[in-house]
All heavy atoms as a GROMACS GRO file, in nm:
protein
  528
    1MET      N    1  -1.424   1.606  -1.793
    1MET     CA    2  -1.358   1.536  -1.684
    1MET      C    3  -1.257   1.438  -1.743
    1MET      O    4  -1.282   1.372  -1.841
    1MET     CB    5  -1.464   1.462  -1.603
    1MET     CG    6  -1.410   1.390  -1.483
    1MET     SD    7  -1.540   1.307  -1.392
    1MET     CE    8  -1.536   1.404  -1.245
    2SER      N    9  -1.141   1.430  -1.678
    2SER     CA   10  -1.036   1.343  -1.730
    2SER      C   11  -1.063   1.197  -1.694
    2SER      O   12  -1.141   1.167  -1.606
    2SER     CB   13  -0.901   1.385  -1.674
    2SER     OG   14  -0.901   1.375  -1.534
    3ALA      N   15  -0.998   1.109  -1.767
    3ALA     CA   16  -1.014   0.966  -1.741
    3ALA      C   17  -0.954   0.932  -1.605
    3ALA      O   18  -0.858   0.996  -1.562
    3ALA     CB   19  -0.943   0.887  -1.852
    4PRO      N   20  -1.007   0.829  -1.536
    4PRO     CA   21  -0.958   0.796  -1.402
    4PRO      C   22  -0.808   0.772  -1.395
    4PRO      O   23  -0.744   0.816  -1.301
    4PRO     CB   24  -1.035   0.669  -1.367
    4PRO     CG   25  -1.160   0.676  -1.447
    4PRO     CD   26  -1.121   0.746  -1.574
    5GLN      N   27  -0.751   0.704  -1.493
    5GLN     CA   28  -0.608   0.677  -1.487
    5GLN      C   29  -0.525   0.804  -1.495
    5GLN      O   30  -0.415   0.809  -1.445
    5GLN     CB   31  -0.563   0.576  -1.594
    5GLN     CG   32  -0.570   0.626  -1.736
    5GLN     CD   33  -0.701   0.600  -1.804
    5GLN    OE1   34  -0.803   0.582  -1.741
    5GLN    NE2   35  -0.701   0.598  -1.936
    6GLU      N   36  -0.580   0.910  -1.555
    6GLU     CA   37  -0.511   1.037  -1.561
    6GLU      C   38  -0.520   1.110  -1.427
    6GLU      O   39  -0.435   1.190  -1.395
    6GLU     CB   40  -0.568   1.124  -1.672
    6GLU     CG   41  -0.546   1.067  -1.810
    6GLU     CD   42  -0.621   1.143  -1.918
    6GLU    OE1   43  -0.673   1.252  -1.891
    6GLU    OE2   44  -0.628   1.091  -2.030
    7LYS      N   45  -0.624   1.081  -1.350
    7LYS     CA   46  -0.644   1.147  -1.223
    7LYS      C   47  -0.559   1.084  -1.112
    7LYS      O   48  -0.524   1.151  -1.018
    7LYS     CB   49  -0.791   1.142  -1.181
    7LYS     CG   50  -0.882   1.225  -1.269
    7LYS     CD   51  -1.018   1.243  -1.205
    7LYS     CE   52  -1.100   1.116  -1.211
    7LYS     NZ   53  -1.237   1.135  -1.160
    8LEU      N   54  -0.531   0.956  -1.124
    8LEU     CA   55  -0.455   0.887  -1.020
    8LEU      C   56  -0.307   0.921  -1.030
    8LEU      O   57  -0.249   0.919  -1.138
    8LEU     CB   58  -0.472   0.736  -1.031
    8LEU     CG   59  -0.611   0.678  -1.008
    8LEU    CD1   60  -0.611   0.527  -1.031
    8LEU    CD2   61  -0.661   0.709  -0.869
    9THR      N   62  -0.247   0.951  -0.915
    9THR     CA   63  -0.103   0.974  -0.913
    9THR      C   64  -0.032   0.841  -0.933
    9THR      O   65  -0.093   0.734  -0.921
    9THR     CB   66  -0.059   1.036  -0.779
    9THR    OG1   67  -0.081   0.940  -0.675
    9THR    CG2   68  -0.133   1.166  -0.749
   10GLU      N   69   0.099   0.848  -0.959
   10GLU     CA   70   0.176   0.724  -0.973
   10GLU      C   71   0.168   0.641  -0.846
   10GLU      O   72   0.153   0.519  -0.852
   10GLU     CB   73   0.322   0.757  -1.006
   10GLU     CG   74   0.345   0.795  -1.150
   10GLU     CD   75   0.493   0.810  -1.182
   10GLU    OE1   76   0.573   0.726  -1.137
   10GLU    OE2   77   0.527   0.906  -1.252
   11LYS      N   78   0.180   0.705  -0.732
   11LYS     CA   79   0.175   0.634  -0.603
   11LYS      C   80   0.038   0.569  -0.584
   11LYS      O   81   0.029   0.455  -0.539
   11LYS     CB   82   0.205   0.731  -0.490
   11LYS     CG   83   0.218   0.665  -0.356
   11LYS     CD   84   0.343   0.578  -0.350
   11LYS     CE   85   0.390   0.560  -0.211
   11LYS     NZ   86   0.527   0.594  -0.186
   12GLU      N   87  -0.070   0.640  -0.620
   12GLU     CA   88  -0.204   0.583  -0.609
   12GLU      C   89  -0.220   0.463  -0.702
   12GLU      O   90  -0.284   0.365  -0.665
   12GLU     CB   91  -0.309   0.689  -0.640
   12GLU     CG   92  -0.320   0.794  -0.532
   12GLU     CD   93  -0.398   0.917  -0.572
   12GLU    OE1   94  -0.430   0.935  -0.692
   12GLU    OE2   95  -0.427   0.999  -0.482
   13GLN      N   96  -0.159   0.468  -0.819
   13GLN     CA   97  -0.165   0.354  -0.910
   13GLN      C   98  -0.094   0.233  -0.851
   13GLN      O   99  -0.142   0.121  -0.861
   13GLN     CB  100  -0.106   0.392  -1.046
   13GLN     CG  101  -0.192   0.490  -1.123
   13GLN     CD  102  -0.126   0.537  -1.252
   13GLN    OE1  103  -0.036   0.473  -1.303
   13GLN    NE2  104  -0.170   0.651  -1.302
   14VAL      N  105   0.019   0.257  -0.785
   14VAL     CA  106   0.093   0.148  -0.720
   14VAL      C  107   0.008   0.090  -0.607
   14VAL      O  108  -0.004  -0.033  -0.594
   14VAL     CB  109   0.229   0.198  -0.666
   14VAL    CG1  110   0.295   0.093  -0.578
   14VAL    CG2  111   0.320   0.238  -0.781
   15VAL      N  112  -0.052   0.177  -0.526
   15VAL     CA  113  -0.136   0.129  -0.416
   15VAL      C  114  -0.255   0.051  -0.471
   15VAL      O  115  -0.291  -0.055  -0.417
   15VAL     CB  116  -0.182   0.248  -0.326
   15VAL    CG1  117  -0.287   0.203  -0.225
   15VAL    CG2  118  -0.062   0.311  -0.256
   16LEU      N  119  -0.314   0.098  -0.578
   16LEU     CA  120  -0.427   0.028  -0.640
   16LEU      C  121  -0.386  -0.111  -0.687
   16LEU      O  122  -0.459  -0.209  -0.667
   16LEU     CB  123  -0.482   0.110  -0.756
   16LEU     CG  124  -0.604   0.055  -0.829
   16LEU    CD1  125  -0.721   0.034  -0.733
   16LEU    CD2  126  -0.645   0.152  -0.940
   17ARG      N  127  -0.267  -0.124  -0.745
   17ARG     CA  128  -0.218  -0.257  -0.786
   17ARG      C  129  -0.201  -0.347  -0.664
   17ARG      O  130  -0.232  -0.466  -0.669
   17ARG     CB  131  -0.085  -0.243  -0.862
   17ARG     CG  132  -0.104  -0.198  -1.004
   17ARG     CD  133   0.027  -0.204  -1.084
   17ARG     NE  134   0.028  -0.096  -1.179
   17ARG     CZ  135   0.092   0.020  -1.163
   17ARG    NH1  136   0.164   0.042  -1.056
   17ARG    NH2  137   0.085   0.113  -1.255
   18CYS      N  138  -0.152  -0.290  -0.555
   18CYS     CA  139  -0.137  -0.368  -0.430
   18CYS      C  140  -0.273  -0.412  -0.379
   18CYS      O  141  -0.289  -0.527  -0.335
   18CYS     CB  142  -0.066  -0.284  -0.324
   18CYS     SG  143   0.108  -0.252  -0.360
   19LEU      N  144  -0.372  -0.326  -0.385
   19LEU     CA  145  -0.507  -0.362  -0.344
   19LEU      C  146  -0.560  -0.477  -0.429
   19LEU      O  147  -0.627  -0.566  -0.378
   19LEU     CB  148  -0.603  -0.242  -0.358
   19LEU     CG  149  -0.580  -0.122  -0.269
   19LEU    CD1  150  -0.681  -0.012  -0.302
   19LEU    CD2  151  -0.587  -0.158  -0.123
   20SER      N  152  -0.525  -0.474  -0.557
   20SER     CA  153  -0.579  -0.574  -0.650
   20SER      C  154  -0.527  -0.715  -0.619
   20SER      O  155  -0.591  -0.812  -0.660
   20SER     CB  156  -0.547  -0.537  -0.794
   20SER     OG  157  -0.410  -0.560  -0.823
   21ILE      N  158  -0.415  -0.724  -0.550
   21ILE     CA  159  -0.365  -0.857  -0.514
   21ILE      C  160  -0.394  -0.889  -0.367
   21ILE      O  161  -0.338  -0.983  -0.311
   21ILE     CB  162  -0.215  -0.874  -0.547
   21ILE    CG1  163  -0.130  -0.771  -0.475
   21ILE    CG2  164  -0.194  -0.868  -0.698
   21ILE    CD1  165   0.020  -0.795  -0.491
   22GLY      N  166  -0.480  -0.809  -0.306
   22GLY     CA  167  -0.530  -0.838  -0.173
   22GLY      C  168  -0.443  -0.796  -0.057
   22GLY      O  169  -0.461  -0.844   0.056
   23MET      N  170  -0.351  -0.705  -0.080
   23MET     CA  171  -0.263  -0.661   0.027
   23MET      C  172  -0.339  -0.570   0.124
   23MET      O  173  -0.420  -0.488   0.083
   23MET     CB  174  -0.142  -0.586  -0.030
   23MET     CG  175  -0.049  -0.673  -0.112
   23MET     SD  176   0.081  -0.581  -0.197
   23MET     CE  177   0.192  -0.548  -0.061
   24SER      N  178  -0.310  -0.586   0.253
   24SER     CA  179  -0.369  -0.499   0.355
   24SER      C  180  -0.295  -0.366   0.359
   24SER      O  181  -0.183  -0.354   0.306
   24SER     CB  182  -0.360  -0.564   0.493
   24SER     OG  183  -0.224  -0.571   0.533
   25ASN      N  184  -0.354  -0.266   0.423
   25ASN     CA  185  -0.287  -0.137   0.438
   25ASN      C  186  -0.152  -0.153   0.506
   25ASN      O  187  -0.054  -0.090   0.466
   25ASN     CB  188  -0.373  -0.038   0.517
   25ASN     CG  189  -0.492   0.012   0.436
   25ASN    OD1  190  -0.504  -0.012   0.318
   25ASN    ND2  191  -0.580   0.082   0.504
   26LYS      N  192  -0.146  -0.238   0.608
   26LYS     CA  193  -0.022  -0.258   0.681
   26LYS      C  194   0.087  -0.316   0.591
   26LYS      O  195   0.202  -0.270   0.593
   26LYS     CB  196  -0.045  -0.350   0.801
   26LYS     CG  197   0.076  -0.371   0.887
   26LYS     CD  198   0.043  -0.453   1.010
   26LYS     CE  199   0.164  -0.463   1.100
   26LYS     NZ  200   0.133  -0.527   1.226
   27ILE      N  201   0.051  -0.416   0.512
   27ILE     CA  202   0.149  -0.478   0.422
   27ILE      C  203   0.192  -0.379   0.314
   27ILE      O  204   0.311  -0.369   0.280
   27ILE     CB  205   0.094  -0.609   0.362
   27ILE    CG1  206   0.077  -0.712   0.473
   27ILE    CG2  207   0.185  -0.662   0.252
   27ILE    CD1  208   0.006  -0.839   0.431
   28ILE      N  209   0.096  -0.305   0.259
   28ILE     CA  210   0.130  -0.203   0.157
   28ILE      C  211   0.224  -0.101   0.219
   28ILE      O  212   0.325  -0.063   0.158
   28ILE     CB  213   0.003  -0.134   0.102
   28ILE    CG1  214  -0.085  -0.234   0.028
   28ILE    CG2  215   0.042  -0.020   0.008
   28ILE    CD1  216  -0.223  -0.181  -0.008
   29ALA      N  217   0.194  -0.056   0.340
   29ALA     CA  218   0.279   0.044   0.408
   29ALA      C  219   0.420  -0.008   0.424
   29ALA      O  220   0.517   0.063   0.396
   29ALA     CB  221   0.217   0.080   0.542
   30ASN      N  222   0.433  -0.131   0.471
   30ASN     CA  223   0.567  -0.189   0.490
   30ASN      C  224   0.640  -0.205   0.357
   30ASN      O  225   0.759  -0.177   0.347
   30ASN     CB  226   0.557  -0.323   0.561
   30ASN     CG  227   0.518  -0.309   0.707
   30ASN    OD1  228   0.540  -0.205   0.767
   30ASN    ND2  229   0.459  -0.414   0.762
   31THR      N  230   0.568  -0.248   0.255
   31THR     CA  231   0.628  -0.270   0.123
   31THR      C  232   0.677  -0.140   0.061
   31THR      O  233   0.786  -0.134   0.003
   31THR     CB  234   0.527  -0.338   0.029
   31THR    OG1  235   0.486  -0.462   0.088
   31THR    CG2  236   0.586  -0.364  -0.108
   32LEU      N  237   0.595  -0.035   0.075
   32LEU     CA  238   0.628   0.094   0.011
   32LEU      C  239   0.703   0.189   0.105
   32LEU      O  240   0.730   0.304   0.068
   32LEU     CB  241   0.500   0.161  -0.039
   32LEU     CG  242   0.419   0.081  -0.142
   32LEU    CD1  243   0.296   0.159  -0.184
   32LEU    CD2  244   0.504   0.045  -0.263
   33HIS      N  245   0.733   0.142   0.226
   33HIS     CA  246   0.805   0.222   0.325
   33HIS      C  247   0.731   0.352   0.357
   33HIS      O  248   0.791   0.460   0.356
   33HIS     CB  249   0.949   0.251   0.279
   33HIS     CG  250   1.023   0.127   0.239
   33HIS    ND1  251   1.065   0.033   0.332
   33HIS    CD2  252   1.059   0.079   0.118
   33HIS    CE1  253   1.125  -0.065   0.269
   33HIS    NE2  254   1.123  -0.040   0.138
   34ASN      N  255   0.600   0.338   0.382
   34ASN     CA  256   0.516   0.448   0.423
   34ASN      C  257   0.446   0.410   0.552
   34ASN      O  258   0.446   0.294   0.591
   34ASN     CB  259   0.409   0.480   0.319
   34ASN     CG  260   0.463   0.545   0.193
   34ASN    OD1  261   0.448   0.493   0.084
   34ASN    ND2  262   0.525   0.660   0.208
   35SER      N  263   0.381   0.506   0.615
   35SER     CA  264   0.300   0.475   0.733
   35SER      C  265   0.165   0.422   0.688
   35SER      O  266   0.122   0.446   0.573
   35SER     CB  267   0.281   0.599   0.819
   35SER     OG  268   0.194   0.690   0.754
   36GLU      N  269   0.097   0.352   0.778
   36GLU     CA  270  -0.038   0.304   0.745
   36GLU      C  271  -0.132   0.421   0.720
   36GLU      O  272  -0.220   0.413   0.634
   36GLU     CB  273  -0.094   0.216   0.858
   36GLU     CG  274  -0.036   0.077   0.859
   36GLU     CD  275  -0.102  -0.012   0.962
   36GLU    OE1  276  -0.222  -0.043   0.944
   36GLU    OE2  277  -0.034  -0.048   1.060
   37GLY      N  278  -0.112   0.530   0.792
   37GLY     CA  279  -0.194   0.650   0.771
   37GLY      C  280  -0.181   0.704   0.630
   37GLY      O  281  -0.280   0.744   0.568
   38THR      N  282  -0.059   0.705   0.579
   38THR     CA  283  -0.035   0.751   0.442
   38THR      C  284  -0.108   0.662   0.342
   38THR      O  285  -0.171   0.710   0.249
   38THR     CB  286   0.116   0.755   0.412
   38THR    OG1  287   0.178   0.847   0.502
   38THR    CG2  288   0.143   0.794   0.268
   39ILE      N  289  -0.100   0.532   0.364
   39ILE     CA  290  -0.166   0.437   0.275
   39ILE      C  291  -0.317   0.455   0.283
   39ILE      O  292  -0.387   0.455   0.180
   39ILE     CB  293  -0.124   0.292   0.304
   39ILE    CG1  294   0.027   0.275   0.287
   39ILE    CG2  295  -0.203   0.194   0.218
   39ILE    CD1  296   0.081   0.318   0.150
   40ARG      N  297  -0.370   0.473   0.405
   40ARG     CA  298  -0.515   0.499   0.419
   40ARG      C  299  -0.556   0.623   0.340
   40ARG      O  300  -0.660   0.624   0.275
   40ARG     CB  301  -0.553   0.516   0.567
   40ARG     CG  302  -0.571   0.384   0.639
   40ARG     CD  303  -0.641   0.402   0.774
   40ARG     NE  304  -0.568   0.491   0.864
   40ARG     CZ  305  -0.472   0.453   0.946
   40ARG    NH1  306  -0.435   0.326   0.954
   40ARG    NH2  307  -0.412   0.541   1.024
   41ASN      N  308  -0.472   0.726   0.346
   41ASN     CA  309  -0.500   0.848   0.269
   41ASN      C  310  -0.501   0.819   0.119
   41ASN      O  311  -0.589   0.868   0.046
   41ASN     CB  312  -0.398   0.958   0.299
   41ASN     CG  313  -0.416   1.016   0.437
   41ASN    OD1  314  -0.523   1.006   0.499
   41ASN    ND2  315  -0.310   1.078   0.489
   42HIS      N  316  -0.403   0.741   0.072
   42HIS     CA  317  -0.399   0.706  -0.071
   42HIS      C  318  -0.525   0.627  -0.110
   42HIS      O  319  -0.585   0.654  -0.214
   42HIS     CB  320  -0.274   0.624  -0.104
   42HIS     CG  321  -0.148   0.702  -0.107
   42HIS    ND1  322  -0.132   0.819  -0.178
   42HIS    CD2  323  -0.028   0.679  -0.047
   42HIS    CE1  324  -0.009   0.865  -0.162
   42HIS    NE2  325   0.056   0.782  -0.081
   43VAL      N  326  -0.563   0.531  -0.026
   43VAL     CA  327  -0.682   0.451  -0.054
   43VAL      C  328  -0.806   0.540  -0.060
   43VAL      O  329  -0.888   0.529  -0.151
   43VAL     CB  330  -0.700   0.336   0.048
   43VAL    CG1  331  -0.834   0.266   0.028
   43VAL    CG2  332  -0.584   0.236   0.036
   44SER      N  333  -0.817   0.633   0.033
   44SER     CA  334  -0.931   0.725   0.033
   44SER      C  335  -0.935   0.808  -0.094
   44SER      O  336  -1.042   0.829  -0.154
   44SER     CB  337  -0.925   0.817   0.155
   44SER     OG  338  -0.943   0.745   0.273
   45GLN      N  339  -0.819   0.854  -0.138
   45GLN     CA  340  -0.812   0.933  -0.261
   45GLN      C  341  -0.849   0.848  -0.383
   45GLN      O  342  -0.918   0.894  -0.473
   45GLN     CB  343  -0.671   0.992  -0.279
   45GLN     CG  344  -0.641   1.104  -0.185
   45GLN     CD  345  -0.735   1.222  -0.203
   45GLN    OE1  346  -0.759   1.268  -0.314
   45GLN    NE2  347  -0.790   1.269  -0.093
   46ILE      N  348  -0.804   0.723  -0.385
   46ILE     CA  349  -0.838   0.632  -0.494
   46ILE      C  350  -0.989   0.612  -0.501
   46ILE      O  351  -1.050   0.622  -0.608
   46ILE     CB  352  -0.766   0.496  -0.476
   46ILE    CG1  353  -0.616   0.512  -0.498
   46ILE    CG2  354  -0.823   0.391  -0.572
   46ILE    CD1  355  -0.533   0.393  -0.450
   47LEU      N  356  -1.051   0.586  -0.386
   47LEU     CA  357  -1.196   0.565  -0.382
   47LEU      C  358  -1.269   0.689  -0.431
   47LEU      O  359  -1.365   0.678  -0.509
   47LEU     CB  360  -1.241   0.529  -0.240
   47LEU     CG  361  -1.183   0.402  -0.177
   47LEU    CD1  362  -1.241   0.381  -0.037
   47LEU    CD2  363  -1.205   0.281  -0.264
   48ALA      N  364  -1.225   0.805  -0.388
   48ALA     CA  365  -1.290   0.929  -0.431
   48ALA      C  366  -1.273   0.953  -0.580
   48ALA      O  367  -1.370   0.987  -0.650
   48ALA     CB  368  -1.234   1.047  -0.351
   49LYS      N  369  -1.152   0.936  -0.629
   49LYS     CA  370  -1.125   0.962  -0.770
   49LYS      C  371  -1.196   0.863  -0.862
   49LYS      O  372  -1.237   0.900  -0.972
   49LYS     CB  373  -0.975   0.960  -0.797
   49LYS     CG  374  -0.904   1.081  -0.737
   49LYS     CD  375  -0.755   1.074  -0.760
   49LYS     CE  376  -0.684   1.195  -0.702
   49LYS     NZ  377  -0.540   1.193  -0.730
   50LEU      N  378  -1.208   0.738  -0.819
   50LEU     CA  379  -1.276   0.638  -0.901
   50LEU      C  380  -1.428   0.638  -0.876
   50LEU      O  381  -1.502   0.566  -0.942
   50LEU     CB  382  -1.219   0.499  -0.874
   50LEU     CG  383  -1.075   0.476  -0.918
   50LEU    CD1  384  -1.033   0.333  -0.887
   50LEU    CD2  385  -1.055   0.505  -1.065
   51GLU      N  386  -1.470   0.719  -0.778
   51GLU     CA  387  -1.611   0.734  -0.744
   51GLU      C  388  -1.674   0.600  -0.706
   51GLU      O  389  -1.778   0.560  -0.758
   51GLU     CB  390  -1.688   0.801  -0.858
   51GLU     CG  391  -1.635   0.939  -0.892
   51GLU     CD  392  -1.699   1.001  -1.014
   51GLU    OE1  393  -1.755   0.929  -1.100
   51GLU    OE2  394  -1.693   1.124  -1.024
   52VAL      N  395  -1.606   0.531  -0.612
   52VAL     CA  396  -1.654   0.402  -0.560
   52VAL      C  397  -1.655   0.409  -0.408
   52VAL      O  398  -1.596   0.500  -0.348
   52VAL     CB  399  -1.568   0.284  -0.610
   52VAL    CG1  400  -1.579   0.269  -0.761
   52VAL    CG2  401  -1.423   0.301  -0.569
   53LYS      N  402  -1.720   0.309  -0.346
   53LYS     CA  403  -1.737   0.312  -0.201
   53LYS      C  404  -1.639   0.226  -0.122
   53LYS      O  405  -1.620   0.247  -0.004
   53LYS     CB  406  -1.879   0.270  -0.165
   53LYS     CG  407  -1.983   0.368  -0.213
   53LYS     CD  408  -2.121   0.327  -0.172
   53LYS     CE  409  -2.221   0.429  -0.225
   53LYS     NZ  410  -2.357   0.399  -0.183
   54ASP      N  411  -1.578   0.128  -0.189
   54ASP     CA  412  -1.486   0.043  -0.114
   54ASP      C  413  -1.374  -0.010  -0.204
   54ASP      O  414  -1.375   0.011  -0.326
   54ASP     CB  415  -1.559  -0.072  -0.045
   54ASP     CG  416  -1.633  -0.166  -0.139
   54ASP    OD1  417  -1.578  -0.199  -0.246
   54ASP    OD2  418  -1.745  -0.207  -0.106
   55ARG      N  419  -1.279  -0.078  -0.140
   55ARG     CA  420  -1.160  -0.129  -0.208
   55ARG      C  421  -1.197  -0.226  -0.321
   55ARG      O  422  -1.137  -0.224  -0.428
   55ARG     CB  423  -1.070  -0.200  -0.108
   55ARG     CG  424  -1.019  -0.112   0.000
   55ARG     CD  425  -0.976  -0.191   0.122
   55ARG     NE  426  -0.853  -0.263   0.104
   55ARG     CZ  427  -0.736  -0.226   0.156
   55ARG    NH1  428  -0.729  -0.119   0.228
   55ARG    NH2  429  -0.630  -0.298   0.134
   56THR      N  430  -1.294  -0.313  -0.292
   56THR     CA  431  -1.333  -0.413  -0.392
   56THR      C  432  -1.389  -0.346  -0.516
   56THR      O  433  -1.351  -0.382  -0.629
   56THR     CB  434  -1.438  -0.509  -0.332
   56THR    OG1  435  -1.382  -0.572  -0.215
   56THR    CG2  436  -1.478  -0.616  -0.432
   57GLN      N  437  -1.475  -0.248  -0.497
   57GLN     CA  438  -1.530  -0.176  -0.612
   57GLN      C  439  -1.421  -0.103  -0.687
   57GLN      O  440  -1.423  -0.096  -0.811
   57GLN     CB  441  -1.637  -0.075  -0.566
   57GLN     CG  442  -1.765  -0.137  -0.519
   57GLN     CD  443  -1.864  -0.034  -0.471
   57GLN    OE1  444  -1.834   0.085  -0.458
   57GLN    NE2  445  -1.986  -0.079  -0.443
   58ALA      N  446  -1.322  -0.050  -0.616
   58ALA     CA  447  -1.211   0.019  -0.682
   58ALA      C  448  -1.134  -0.076  -0.773
   58ALA      O  449  -1.101  -0.043  -0.887
   58ALA     CB  450  -1.118   0.080  -0.577
   59VAL      N  451  -1.106  -0.195  -0.721
   59VAL     CA  452  -1.031  -0.294  -0.800
   59VAL      C  453  -1.114  -0.338  -0.921
   59VAL      O  454  -1.061  -0.347  -1.033
   59VAL     CB  455  -0.989  -0.414  -0.712
   59VAL    CG1  456  -0.932  -0.527  -0.798
   59VAL    CG2  457  -0.888  -0.369  -0.607
   60ILE      N  458  -1.242  -0.365  -0.901
   60ILE     CA  459  -1.328  -0.407  -1.012
   60ILE      C  460  -1.332  -0.299  -1.120
   60ILE      O  461  -1.316  -0.327  -1.239
   60ILE     CB  462  -1.470  -0.442  -0.962
   60ILE    CG1  463  -1.465  -0.570  -0.878
   60ILE    CG2  464  -1.567  -0.456  -1.079
   60ILE    CD1  465  -1.593  -0.598  -0.801
   61LYS      N  466  -1.351  -0.175  -1.078
   61LYS     CA  467  -1.357  -0.065  -1.175
   61LYS      C  468  -1.223  -0.049  -1.247
   61LYS      O  469  -1.217  -0.028  -1.368
   61LYS     CB  470  -1.396   0.066  -1.106
   61LYS     CG  471  -1.421   0.180  -1.202
   61LYS     CD  472  -1.489   0.297  -1.134
   61LYS     CE  473  -1.529   0.401  -1.236
   61LYS     NZ  474  -1.608   0.509  -1.174
   62ALA      N  475  -1.115  -0.063  -1.172
   62ALA     CA  476  -0.982  -0.051  -1.232
   62ALA      C  477  -0.958  -0.160  -1.336
   62ALA      O  478  -0.902  -0.134  -1.443
   62ALA     CB  479  -0.876  -0.057  -1.123
   63ILE      N  480  -1.002  -0.282  -1.306
   63ILE     CA  481  -0.987  -0.391  -1.402
   63ILE      C  482  -1.073  -0.365  -1.526
   63ILE      O  483  -1.028  -0.378  -1.639
   63ILE     CB  484  -1.022  -0.526  -1.337
   63ILE    CG1  485  -0.916  -0.564  -1.233
   63ILE    CG2  486  -1.037  -0.637  -1.443
   63ILE    CD1  487  -0.952  -0.680  -1.143
   64ASN      N  488  -1.199  -0.325  -1.503
   64ASN     CA  489  -1.291  -0.300  -1.615
   64ASN      C  490  -1.244  -0.187  -1.705
   64ASN      O  491  -1.272  -0.187  -1.824
   64ASN     CB  492  -1.432  -0.272  -1.563
   64ASN     CG  493  -1.499  -0.395  -1.509
   64ASN    OD1  494  -1.464  -0.507  -1.542
   64ASN    ND2  495  -1.597  -0.374  -1.423
   65GLN      N  496  -1.172  -0.090  -1.647
   65GLN     CA  497  -1.124   0.022  -1.726
   65GLN      C  498  -0.978   0.010  -1.764
   65GLN      O  499  -0.915   0.107  -1.809
   65GLN     CB  500  -1.148   0.154  -1.647
   65GLN     CG  501  -1.294   0.183  -1.627
   65GLN     CD  502  -1.319   0.318  -1.562
   65GLN    OE1  503  -1.227   0.391  -1.528
   65GLN    NE2  504  -1.445   0.352  -1.546
   66ASN      N  505  -0.924  -0.111  -1.749
   66ASN     CA  506  -0.785  -0.140  -1.785
   66ASN      C  507  -0.685  -0.048  -1.717
   66ASN      O  508  -0.585  -0.009  -1.779
   66ASN     CB  509  -0.767  -0.136  -1.938
   66ASN     CG  510  -0.846  -0.244  -2.007
   66ASN    OD1  511  -0.848  -0.359  -1.961
   66ASN    ND2  512  -0.915  -0.209  -2.112
   67LEU      N  513  -0.713  -0.013  -1.591
   67LEU     CA  514  -0.618   0.069  -1.516
   67LEU      C  515  -0.510  -0.016  -1.454
   67LEU      O  516  -0.401   0.032  -1.425
   67LEU     CB  517  -0.692   0.148  -1.405
   67LEU     CG  518  -0.806   0.239  -1.450
   67LEU    CD1  519  -0.868   0.306  -1.330
   67LEU    CD2  520  -0.755   0.342  -1.549
   68ILE      N  521  -0.544  -0.143  -1.432
   68ILE     CA  522  -0.445  -0.237  -1.377
   68ILE      C  523  -0.450  -0.366  -1.456
   68ILE      O  524  -0.545  -0.392  -1.527
   68ILE     CB  525  -0.467  -0.266  -1.227
   68ILE    CG1  526  -0.609  -0.315  -1.200
   68ILE    CG2  527  -0.434  -0.145  -1.146
   68ILE    CD1  528  -0.631  -0.361  -1.057
   0.00000   0.00000   0.00000
């Protein structure tokens, strides 16, 4: 199995960085010029790929694994 940072797309990495500074889906969507639905999809993919249950766990795991 590949390392988590290799599994995340560039866009997912950007969304993960936004999550790490506490941005809401709406703010991320506006910032990245995407719909909230698109951002929700990215967040869901991040959670699945990092094998965590929520945004907080994703950020903690990302920090611990030097992904962000």
